[in-house]
LUMSEKE-735780 format. One line per 10 residues: number of its first residue (from 1); their letters; for each residue y, z, x of N, C-alpha, C. Coordinates in steps of 0.2 Angstrom, whole numbers, plus 5000, padded with zeros to 4 digits. Example, Ala and Ser with C-alpha at 12.3 -4.5 7.8 and 13.67 -1.06 7.14 Angstrom:
% LUMSEKE-735780
1 = as = 4972 5039 5066 4978 5039 5062 4984 5039 5066; 4989 5035 5064 4995 5036 5068 5000 5039 5064 $
***
This chain:
% LUMSEKE-735780
1 = xxxxxxxxxx = 4995 4998 5002 4999 5001 5001 5005 5000 5005; 5011 4995 5003 5016 4993 5007 5022 5000 5006; 5027 5002 5009 5033 5003 5008 5036 5003 5001; 5036 4997 5000 5041 4994 4995 5037 4996 4987; 5029 4997 4989 5026 4999 4985 5025 5006 4980; 5026 5009 4988 5024 5015 4988 5031 5019 4979; 5038 5014 4985 5044 5018 4983 5045 5016 4975; 5042 5010 4973 5042 5008 4965 5037 5012 4961; 5032 5013 4965 5026 5019 4961 5031 5024 4960; 5035 5028 4966 5037 5033 4962 5042 5034 4959 $
11 = xxxxxxxxxx = 5046 5030 4960 5051 5027 4956 5049 5026 4947; 5041 5023 4946 5038 5022 4942 5036 5032 4939; 5035 5035 4940 5033 5040 4939 5041 5044 4938; 5045 5042 4941 5051 5050 4941 5055 5045 4933; 5055 5039 4931 5055 5035 4925 5054 5040 4920; 5047 5042 4921 5042 5043 4915 5044 5049 4914; 5045 5054 4919 5048 5060 4918 5055 5063 4915; 5061 5058 4919 5067 5059 4914 5067 5054 4909; 5062 5052 4907 5061 5049 4901 5060 5053 4895; 5054 5058 4897 5051 5063 4893 5058 5069 4892 $
21 = xxxxxxxxxx = 5062 5069 4899 5067 5073 4895 5073 5071 4892; 5075 5066 4891 5079 5063 4886 5076 5064 4880; 5069 5061 4879 5067 5061 4873 5067 5069 4872; 5065 5074 4874 5067 5081 4871 5072 5083 4871; 5078 5081 4876 5086 5084 4874 5088 5079 4870; 5086 5074 4867 5087 5068 4861 5087 5074 4854; 5081 5079 4855 5080 5083 4849 5084 5087 4848; 5091 5087 4851 5095 5095 4851 5098 5094 4842; 5101 5087 4841 5104 5089 4838 5098 5090 4829; 5093 5090 4832 5088 5094 4825 5094 5097 4821 $
31 = xxxxxxxxxx = 5094 5105 4824 5099 5110 4821 5107 5107 4816; 5109 5101 4820 5113 5099 4814 5111 5095 4808; 5106 5093 4809 5101 5090 4805 5098 5094 4799; 5097 5100 4801 5094 5106 4797 5100 5110 4793; 5107 5108 4795 5114 5111 4792 5114 5107 4787; 5111 5101 4789 5116 5095 4784 5113 5094 4779; 5105 5097 4778 5099 5095 4772 5101 5102 4770; 5102 5107 4772 5105 5113 4770 5111 5113 4763; 5116 5109 4767 5123 5108 4763 5120 5104 4757; 5117 5100 4759 5117 5095 4753 5113 5097 4747 $
41 = xxxxxxxxxx = 5106 5102 4750 5101 5105 4743 5105 5111 4740; 5111 5113 4744 5112 5119 4739 5113 5125 4742; 5111 5124 4748 5105 5131 4750 5113 5134 4753; 5117 5131 4754 5123 5134 4759 5127 5134 4753; 5126 5134 4744 5132 5139 4738 5137 5146 4743; 5139 5144 4738 5144 5150 4736 5150 5146 4736; 5157 5156 4736 5162 5152 4732 5166 5147 4740; 5164 5143 4747 5167 5141 4751 5161 5135 4755; 5156 5133 4748 5154 5126 4749 5156 5123 4752; 5154 5119 4758 5156 5112 4760 5155 5106 4754 $
51 = xxxxxxxxxx = 5161 5103 4756 5160 5097 4750 5154 5092 4752; 5149 5089 4749 5144 5085 4748 5148 5080 4758; 5150 5076 4756 5153 5072 4763 5150 5074 4770; 5153 5080 4769 5151 5086 4775 5144 5084 4777; 5140 5085 4771 5133 5086 4771 5131 5079 4774; 5132 5075 4770 5132 5068 4776 5133 5066 4783; 5140 5068 4783 5139 5067 4790 5135 5073 4795; 5132 5077 4794 5129 5081 4797 5122 5079 4795; 5121 5075 4792 5116 5071 4792 5115 5064 4798; 5119 5061 4796 5119 5054 4797 5120 5053 4805 $
61 = xxxxxxxxxx = 5128 5057 4806 5128 5058 4815 5121 5062 4820; 5118 5065 4817 5112 5068 4820 5107 5063 4822; 5104 5059 4816 5100 5054 4815 5100 5048 4820; 5106 5047 4821 5110 5042 4826 5110 5044 4832; 5111 5050 4833 5110 5052 4840 5104 5054 4841; 5098 5056 4839 5091 5058 4839 5087 5051 4841; 5088 5046 4838 5084 5039 4837 5088 5035 4844; 5094 5037 4846 5097 5032 4851 5095 5036 4856; 5093 5042 4857 5091 5045 4863 5084 5045 4862; 5079 5043 4860 5072 5040 4858 5071 5036 4860 $
71 = xxxxxxxxxx = 5076 5030 4861 5074 5023 4861 5079 5021 4868; 5083 5028 4869 5084 5026 4879 5079 5031 4883; 5075 5034 4879 5068 5038 4882 5062 5032 4882; 5061 5029 4877 5058 5024 4878 5059 5020 4884; 5066 5016 4881 5065 5010 4887 5066 5013 4894; 5066 5019 4895 5065 5024 4903 5058 5023 4906; 5052 5025 4899 5048 5025 4901 5045 5017 4901; 5046 5012 4899 5044 5007 4898 5046 5004 4904; 5052 5006 4908 5056 5002 4915 5051 5007 4920; 5049 5013 4919 5045 5015 4923 5036 5013 4923 $
81 = xxxxxxxxxx = 5035 5011 4918 5028 5007 4919 5027 4998 4922; 5034 4996 4920 5037 4989 4923 5037 4990 4929; 5040 4996 4931 5038 4995 4940 5035 4998 4945; 5032 4999 4937 5023 5002 4945 5019 4997 4943; 5019 4991 4940 5017 4985 4940 5021 4979 4941; 5026 4980 4945 5030 4976 4948 5031 4971 4942; 5036 4969 4938 5035 4967 4930 5041 4967 4928; 5047 4962 4928 5052 4964 4923 5059 4967 4926; 5060 4965 4933 5065 4966 4937 5071 4968 4933; 5073 4964 4931 5079 4964 4925 5081 4967 4923 $
91 = xxxxxxxxxx = 5074 4969 4918 5074 4974 4914 5073 4980 4916; 5072 4981 4922 5071 4987 4925 5081 4989 4928; 5083 4985 4932 5090 4985 4933 5094 4986 4929; 5092 4982 4922 5099 4986 4918 5097 4993 4913; 5090 4995 4914 5089 5001 4912 5091 5007 4918; 5092 5005 4924 5093 5008 4931 5101 5008 4928; 5106 5002 4928 5111 5003 4925 5114 5009 4920; 5110 5010 4915 5111 5012 4909 5109 5020 4910; 5104 5023 4915 5104 5028 4917 5111 5032 4920; 5113 5029 4925 5118 5031 4928 5124 5035 4926 $
101 = xxxxxxxxxx = 5123 5033 4920 5129 5038 4916 5126 5045 4914; 5118 5044 4914 5116 5053 4911 5117 5057 4918; 5122 5061 4919 5121 5065 4925 5117 5071 4924; 5114 5072 4928 5114 5073 4936 5109 5068 4938; 5103 5068 4934 5095 5066 4937 5095 5060 4935; 5099 5056 4929 5096 5049 4928 5102 5046 4934; 5107 5048 4935 5113 5045 4938 5109 5044 4947; 5106 5050 4949 5102 5050 4952 5098 5043 4954; 5093 5042 4950 5086 5039 4948 5090 5031 4949; 5095 5032 4943 5098 5025 4943 5098 5021 4948 $
111 = xxxxxxxxxx = 5105 5025 4953 5107 5023 4959 5101 5020 4966; 5094 5027 4965 5088 5023 4969 5086 5016 4966; 5085 5016 4960 5078 5013 4958 5085 5005 4960; 5092 5005 4960 5096 5000 4958 5094 4998 4968; 5097 5003 4970 5095 5002 4978 5087 4999 4982; 5083 5002 4979 5076 4999 4978 5075 4990 4978; 5077 4991 4969 5078 4985 4965 5083 4979 4971; 5086 4980 4975 5090 4974 4975 5087 4972 4984; 5083 4977 4985 5077 4973 4994 5075 4965 4992; 5077 4961 4999 5075 4955 4996 5067 4955 4997 $
121 = xxxxxxxxxx = 5064 4960 5001 5056 4961 4999 5053 4964 4992; 5057 4967 4989 5056 4969 4983 5055 4964 4978; 5063 4961 4979 5061 4955 4974 5056 4950 4976; 5056 4948 4981 5049 4945 4982 5043 4948 4977; 5043 4953 4976 5035 4957 4975 5035 4956 4968; 5040 4957 4962 5041 4954 4958 5042 4948 4955; 5044 4944 4961 5044 4936 4958 5034 4936 4958; 5031 4937 4961 5023 4936 4962 5021 4938 4958; 5023 4943 4955 5021 4945 4948 5017 4953 4952; 5017 4955 4958 5015 4962 4959 5009 4961 4964 $
131 = xxxxxx = 5009 4953 4967 5002 4953 4969 5007 4951 4979; 5004 4956 4982 5006 4955 4990 5005 4951 4993; 5009 4945 4995 5007 4940 4999 5004 4941 5008; 4998 4938 5008 4997 4938 5016 5002 4937 5020; 5005 4937 5026 5007 4936 5031 5002 4932 5036; 5004 4924 5038 5001 4923 5041 5006 4920 5049 $
***
């Protein structure tokens, strides 16, 4: 196994780990979602009950954040698998670029992924579909 293949394998593992952490952290707005459901069902009735549109806001926005986080986590895990199989270099680059906005782990992982994927030897590895060519 070459050094490039080792780097890609490690990056693939780290993408799966950070993707799992992202999926977990994307579940945090579930508390707000439960609060919105409670507002709409009347569980928070009282003399100062919030208007129904507040309940809908507390449902719609958390659902969007949760689904967006899960979609990003899925893309990160798929990119990790593609890095290990040496396929879809451009997809991996795009995901690495998006990861750079996720401080601190995503930034470090995204930058290292971009650095590795920009090497000419890694580019050739992806072009051949993951097969290492013998040097003659």
